[in-house]
N, C-alpha and C positions, 0 to 999 in steps of 0.2 A: 611450771615455774615455781610453784610453792615447794615441791619436793626438792628441786635444785637449791632453793633458798635455804631450806632446813639443812641440807647436806653441807652447804657452803659455810653456814654459821657454825656447824659442828667442827669442820675442818679448821676454821678461824680460831675457835676457842682452844682446840688441842694444841695448835701451833703456838698460840700466845703463851700458854702455859709452859710448854717445852722450852721456847726461846727465851722467855723472861727469867724463869726459875732456873732452868738447867744451864743456860749459856749466858745469862746476865745480860741480855739485850737491854739497852737504854730506851727511852721513850721515842726518840726519833727513828732508831733502827726498827723497832716494832711497828711504828706507824707506817714507815716505808714498806715493810713487809706486808702489812694489812692492805695496803693500796694496790700492790702489784699483783698479788694472787687473785683477790676478787675481780680486779680489773680484767685480767686475762680470762677468768672463768665466765664472767658476766658478758663480755663482749664477744667471745668466741665459742666457748663450750656450750653455754646455756641455749643461745639461739639456734645453734647447729643441731644438737640433740633434741631440743624441745620441738623444732620444726619437724624433724624426721618422726619423733614419737607421735606427734599430733596427727601427721599424715597417715601413718600406719594404722593408727587407732580409728581414725574417722573414715579412711578410705579402703580399708582392708577388704570389706565385703563386696564393694563395688570395683575393686581393682583399679582405683584412680587416686591421683594426688589431689587432696581436698584441704590440705592443712595450711594453705597460704595465709589465711586470716590469723590463724593461731601463731604461725611463725612471725607475721608482721607484729602482732601484739608483743610477743616475746623479744624480738629484735628491737623494737621501738623502746620498750622499758630498759633493755640492756644499754642502748645508746645513751638514755637519759642518765642511768646510774653511772655510766662512765664519766660523764661531766661532773657528777658528784665527787667521784673518786679522784679526779684531777684536782679539784679544789682541795680535797682532803689532803692529798699528797703535798700540795704547795703550802698549806697551812702548817703541816707536820714539821716543816723546816724552820718555823718562826718561833718555836719554843712552847713550853707548857701553858703560858698565859694565852697565847693566841688559840691554842688547841681548845682550851676550856671555853673561851669566848665563842669560837666557831661552833662548838658542840651545843651550847645553849641557844645560839642564834638559829641553829638548824632545827632544834626542837620547836622554837617559837615560830619559825617560818612555816614549818609543817602544820602547826596548829592553826594559823590563820587562813590556811587554804582548805581545811577539812570541809567546811560548809559549802564552798563553791564546787568541790569535787563531787559532793552529794548531789548538787544540781546537775552535773554532767552525767552521773550515773542515771538519774531520773530521765535526763534527755534521751538517753539510749532507748529506754522503754517507749517513750512517747513517739519518737521518730519510727521505731520499728512498727508500732501499731498503725501510725499514719500511712506508711508505705504499704503495709499489709492490707489496708483498706483501699489502696490505690489513690490516696489523696497526697500527692506529691507537693502540692502547693502549701498544704497544712504543715507538712514536715519542715519546709523551709521557714515558714512563719514561726513555728515553735523553736526552731534553732536560733533564729534572731531574737525572739522574746526571751528565751531562757539565757541567752548570752547577756542581755540587758539585766535580768534579774540577778545573774551570777556576778555582774559588775558591782551592783549595789551591795550585794552581800560581802564581796571580797573587800570593798572600801570600808564597811562597818567592821568587818573582822580584823583588818589590818589596823585600824585606829584603836579597836578594843585591846588587841594584843600589845600594841605599842604602849598604851596607857598602862598596862600591867607589867611591862618589862622591868622597870625599876624595882617595884615590889617583889617580883619573882627572883631577880638577881640578889636582893637583900636576904629574902627567905632562904635561898639556896646557898647562902654563905660564900658567895664569890668574892675573890679579891677585888679591890677597887679598880685596878687597871683592867682586869678581865671584864668586869661589869661595864665599865666605860667603853670598851671596844664593842661589847655586845649591843649596848644602847645605840652606838654610833651606827652599827650595821642594820640594826632594826629600823632606824630612822630612814635609812636609804631604801630598805626594803618596802617600808610603808608608802614611800613616794613612788617608786618605780613599779612595784608589783601590780597595783591596779591599772597601770597603763598598758602592760604587755602580757600579763598572765592569762587574761580571759581568752584573748584571740589565739593564743599559743596552744591552749588545752581544750576549751569547752567545745568549739566547732568539731574537733576531732571525734568526740564521743558520737555526735549525730552522723558524721561520715561514716564511722565504723558500723553503726546501726544500719546504715543504708547499704552496707556491703562495699563501700568504696575503699578497698584496702590499698590499692596501688597509690592513690593520692597521698594517703596518710603516710605510707612508707617513704615515698620520695621526699615529702617535706620534712619528715623526721630526719 
């Protein structure tokens, strides 16, 4: 996935230079192009070739298909990114003010989730060790416990980032209309994210560590 991401960014940058400078694309045209190409590649190309590559590399010596877990992670991430691209495509039709507001909101929203994602990464190690020791009850216990800890962390992070939203938009030199839109979106993110984000993401880390690939793929 990392190699595909690097390749995709290079293609995007090259096309942006060609279309904007050589052909005079405006903001909306270029935004639409940036949405269409990555959407197709992320949703179809990356999962397909990523799954085949993982299967060949992991199973070549044993002559068996063992890349399902890697394929699931690649596909799940691509489906998630497709949702982001759909939002970006919609915003691109609303003008530069909305684009600037959405870009800043996206950065701030990513920022307030970093600490909770760290809890999820740690959960993978803990669940793996518990199951490796044959203690399934402890694995269940730690999934529940770390979900509670992540919930507390996400509430604190959301409130902290929301408190800094106004100063950040001022320091960033955003126009008043864009800054107001960004503040409005961050207000709703601060309200909604603690309610739905944890159960949507954190238990999945534990399930993948337990090797439960099919459940994560179906729910995704």
